[in-house]
C-alpha positions in Angstrom: 46.4 86.6 -67.8 50.5 85.7 -68.0 51.1 81.5 -69.7 53.1 81.0 -67.4 50.4 80.7 -63.7 48.3 79.2 -66.9 49.9 76.4 -66.7 50.9 76.1 -63.6 47.2 75.9 -63.0 47.5 73.0 -65.5 49.3 70.7 -63.8 48.1 71.6 -60.3 45.0 69.9 -60.9 46.3 67.3 -62.9 47.9 65.9 -60.0 45.0 66.3 -57.7 42.7 64.1 -59.6 45.8 61.6 -59.8 44.0 57.9 -59.2 45.3 56.4 -56.1 47.0 53.2 -56.1 44.7 49.9 -55.2 45.8 48.3 -51.6 46.8 45.0 -51.3 44.6 42.5 -48.7 46.1 40.7 -46.7 44.6 36.7 -47.2 44.1 35.6 -42.7 44.5 31.6 -43.6 41.8 29.5 -43.0 40.4 27.9 -40.0 40.7 24.5 -39.3 37.9 22.6 -39.2 36.7 21.1 -36.3 33.8 18.0 -37.0 32.0 15.0 -34.5 32.7 17.0 -30.7 36.6 17.9 -32.0 37.3 14.5 -32.6 38.5 15.0 -36.4 40.5 17.8 -37.0 41.2 19.3 -40.9 43.0 21.8 -41.7 43.4 23.9 -44.8 45.5 23.1 -47.9 49.4 25.6 -46.3 52.3 24.2 -46.5 52.6 26.3 -43.6 50.2 25.1 -40.2 51.4 21.1 -41.6 54.6 21.6 -41.1 54.2 22.8 -37.8 53.8 19.4 -36.4 56.2 16.1 -36.8 54.6 13.2 -36.0 56.2 9.7 -35.6 55.1 6.2 -36.7 54.3 3.5 -34.1 55.3 -0.5 -33.6 55.7 -3.1 -32.0 58.3 -3.5 -30.6 60.8 -4.4 -27.6 61.1 -1.9 -25.1 64.5 -1.9 -21.9 65.1 0.2 -19.5 68.5 1.2 -17.9 67.4 0.1 -14.2 69.5 2.0 -11.6 70.1 1.7 -8.1 72.9 2.5 -5.2 74.6 0.2 -3.3 77.9 -0.2 -1.2 81.0 -2.8 -1.2 79.7 -5.3 2.2 82.4 -7.5 1.3 86.1 -8.2 -0.3 88.1 -11.3 0.3 92.3 -10.6 0.4 94.9 -13.4 0.8 98.4 -13.5 1.5 101.4 -13.2 4.2 99.8 -11.6 6.4 96.8 -14.2 6.2 99.3 -16.8 5.6 97.9 -17.7 2.5 94.3 -18.2 3.6 91.5 -16.3 2.3 90.1 -13.6 4.6 87.1 -12.2 4.2 86.9 -8.6 5.5 83.0 -7.1 6.4 81.7 -3.8 6.3 79.6 -4.7 8.9 80.9 -5.4 11.7 77.6 -7.7 13.1 78.2 -9.6 9.7 82.3 -10.2 10.6 81.0 -11.3 14.8 78.6 -14.1 12.7 80.9 -15.1 10.1 83.7 -15.5 12.9 81.3 -17.6 14.9 79.8 -19.6 12.7 83.6 -20.7 11.6 84.4 -21.6 14.7 81.0 -23.6 15.0 81.6 -25.5 12.3 85.2 -26.2 13.7 83.6 -27.2 16.3 81.2 -29.7 15.1 83.9 -31.1 13.1 86.3 -32.1 16.0 83.0 -33.4 18.4 81.2 -35.4 15.2 85.1 -36.4 13.8 87.1 -36.5 17.9 85.0 -36.1 20.7 82.0 -38.8 19.6 84.1 -41.0 17.6 86.2 -41.5 21.0 83.3 -41.7 23.4 81.5 -44.2 21.4 85.4 -46.5 21.7 84.9 -46.0 25.2 81.6 -47.2 25.7 82.5 -50.3 23.6 85.0 -50.8 25.9 83.3 -50.8 29.1 80.3 -52.4 27.8 83.3 -55.6 26.2 85.3 -54.9 30.1 81.2 -55.9 31.7 80.6 -58.5 29.7 84.2 -60.3 31.4 83.4 -59.0 34.8 85.8 -57.0 34.2 83.7 -53.5 34.4 80.7 -52.4 36.6 77.5 -51.6 35.3 77.8 -47.4 37.1 81.6 -47.2 34.2 79.0 -48.7 31.7 76.5 -45.8 32.2 78.6 -43.5 32.9 80.0 -43.8 29.3 77.0 -44.2 27.7 76.1 -40.8 29.9 79.6 -39.1 28.2 78.6 -40.1 25.1 75.1 -38.0 25.1 76.1 -35.7 26.5 78.8 -35.7 23.6 74.9 -35.8 21.9 74.1 -32.7 22.5 77.0 -30.6 23.2 76.9 -31.8 19.0 73.3 -30.4 18.7 73.3 -27.1 20.5 77.0 -26.6 18.0 74.4 -27.2 15.1 71.2 -25.0 16.7 74.0 -21.9 16.9 75.1 -22.5 13.7 71.9 -22.6 12.0 71.1 -19.2 13.9 74.9 -17.0 12.2 73.4 -18.5 9.4 70.9 -17.0 8.6 72.2 -13.9 9.8 75.0 -13.9 7.5 71.3 -14.7 5.0 69.8 -12.0 5.7 72.8 -10.1 5.2 72.9 -11.2 1.7 75.3 -14.3 1.2 75.3 -17.4 1.6 77.5 -19.1 4.0 79.0 -22.1 2.3 80.1 -19.8 -0.8 81.9 -17.3 2.1 83.8 -20.3 2.7 85.1 -21.5 -0.6 85.4 -17.8 -1.4 89.0 -16.4 -3.1 91.3 -13.9 -2.8 90.0 -11.0 -4.9 86.9 -11.4 -5.3 84.6 -8.2 -3.8 81.0 -8.4 -3.4 78.8 -5.2 -3.4 74.5 -5.7 -2.6 71.7 -3.1 -3.8 67.9 -2.5 -2.4 65.6 -3.2 -5.6 62.2 -2.2 -5.4 60.0 -5.1 -5.8 58.8 -4.4 -8.6 62.1 -5.0 -10.4 62.8 -9.0 -9.7 61.4 -10.9 -11.8 63.3 -8.6 -14.7 66.4 -9.8 -13.4 68.1 -13.3 -13.4 71.8 -14.7 -11.4 74.0 -13.8 -14.2 72.5 -10.8 -15.2 75.5 -8.1 -15.6 75.7 -5.2 -14.5 77.5 -1.6 -15.0 78.8 0.2 -11.7 80.3 3.4 -11.4 82.2 3.9 -7.5 81.9 7.0 -6.8 85.8 7.0 -5.1 86.5 6.9 -9.2 83.6 8.4 -10.7 85.6 8.5 -14.8 85.5 4.4 -14.3 83.0 1.7 -14.8 83.6 -2.3 -14.4 81.7 -5.0 -15.1 79.5 -7.4 -12.3 77.0 -9.9 -12.0 73.9 -10.8 -10.1 75.2 -13.3 -8.0 71.8 -13.6 -5.7 68.5 -12.6 -4.2 68.0 -12.3 -0.9 64.9 -14.6 1.2 63.7 -11.4 2.5 61.7 -8.3 1.5 61.5 -5.6 3.6 58.4 -4.1 5.4 58.9 -0.8 4.6 60.7 -0.5 1.6 59.3 -3.0 0.2 63.0 -4.2 -1.6 65.2 -7.2 -1.7 68.6 -7.1 -1.5 70.7 -8.1 -4.7 74.0 -9.7 -4.3 77.1 -8.3 -7.2 79.8 -9.8 -7.4 82.8 -7.7 -9.1 86.4 -9.1 -9.7 88.8 -6.8 -7.8 92.1 -8.8 -8.2 94.2 -5.5 -8.4 92.1 -4.3 -4.7 90.9 -1.0 -5.9 87.1 -1.6 -3.8 87.3 -1.8 -0.1 84.3 -2.6 2.5 82.3 0.3 2.4 82.7 2.0 -0.5 79.0 3.1 -2.7 78.6 3.0 -6.1 75.2 3.2 -8.3 74.8 0.3 -9.9 73.1 0.4 -13.6 71.3 -2.7 -15.1 69.5 -3.1 -19.0 66.4 -4.7 -18.6 63.8 -6.2 -20.9 60.2 -4.7 -20.6 59.4 -6.9 -23.4 57.1 -5.9 -26.9 54.8 -2.6 -26.8 53.5 -0.6 -28.8 55.4 2.3 -27.4 54.8 6.4 -28.1 57.1 9.2 -27.1 55.8 10.9 -23.7 55.3 14.5 -25.7 52.0 12.4 -27.8 49.7 12.0 -24.9 47.4 14.4 -23.7 45.3 14.2 -20.0 42.1 15.9 -20.4 39.8 15.1 -17.4 41.6 11.9 -16.6 41.4 10.5 -20.0 44.3 10.0 -22.0 44.8 10.8 -25.4 46.6 11.3 -28.5 46.5 12.2 -32.2 46.6 10.7 -35.2 47.4 12.5 -38.6 45.1 10.3 -41.2 45.4 12.0 -44.5 48.5 14.8 -44.6 45.8 17.9 -43.5 43.6 16.0 -40.9 43.9 14.6 -37.3 42.2 11.8 -35.4 41.8 12.2 -31.6 42.1 9.2 -30.2 41.7 7.5 -26.7 44.3 5.2 -25.1 44.9 2.8 -22.5 49.3 3.7 -21.5 50.8 1.8 -19.1 53.9 3.1 -17.3 56.8 4.9 -19.1 59.6 3.2 -19.6 62.3 6.3 -19.7 61.0 9.0 -22.4 58.1 6.3 -23.7 54.5 5.7 -22.7 53.7 1.6 -23.0 49.8 2.1 -25.1 48.1 -1.1 -24.4 44.5 -0.3 -26.3 44.0 2.3 -29.0 46.3 2.6 -31.4 48.0 0.5 -34.3 51.6 -0.4 -35.9 51.9 2.1 -38.5 49.7 4.6 -37.3 51.7 8.4 -37.8 50.7 10.1 -33.8 51.4 13.5 -34.0 54.4 14.6 -31.6 54.9 18.4 -31.7 51.9 20.3 -31.8 49.9 18.3 -29.3 49.4 21.1 -27.5 47.4 22.7 -30.6 45.3 20.0 -31.7 44.2 19.9 -27.7 43.1 23.3 -28.0 41.7 23.4 -31.3 39.7 19.2 -29.8 38.8 20.7 -26.4 37.9 24.4 -27.1 40.5 25.7 -25.0 
């Protein structure tokens, strides 16, 4: 056999018996340990997995909500040369306009009857009585004078009854009739309907922010001026009157707006909405007790304020509540 073929055979056999490189084994992450019927969850010390869960420490703090309600300008006060210098109230509701005009007329009538007519009739009655005592007048003349005085008393009572009716209509519209009479040019009022449940959170003088549909890029400040005396039986709302400065005459009766109230809800422990899970009508959060351990905690919750939910029972100050990864913990805890 020739040397060259033997050498080629040697290299061929050597290559066939060369050992293959060992394969690398990929280790799967250890499954979390779930105990006590899903109440406790413990992960292996895996920084990548644990970094996925985010938490937020609880604290008993003040909560405030930004309550928004629709509103519209119900009246403005104008004055000047066209009104003879006196204040004139312009309403967006013709019924209120009529009631306010009648209210003012009844006041004028009452003043006229009290200060002029009745006094005149009282003088005439005294004169008739004096003449009768001296034989210069008859009993019939005295009776007629008494009747005339009595009729003016009846007229006064009727005017007062009519006045009370117009006052009631103005109050139902959200206005204090006496304050309307004291109004000065440059004032405007809005009315908004607020839910009955929000009334206890607002006070007279409470400031608010107003945005008008006609001026969407502007906001002005207003003040709570009065609360309505009647709750609407259908909507369960109460009329709230707001006053604002209208010295430039920009705001006109009938304009639409939205009113924002920053109201305090009180001191509560609260959690973000993302921290809460609900299973079969019960509410839970997950609390991180150690860097690797989580505990399912049943909680009693209250109302939602913005993106936070009040927690009455189940949490204490300083506990770390899971805000990201709650859905994954829910699956491990409840088995789905």
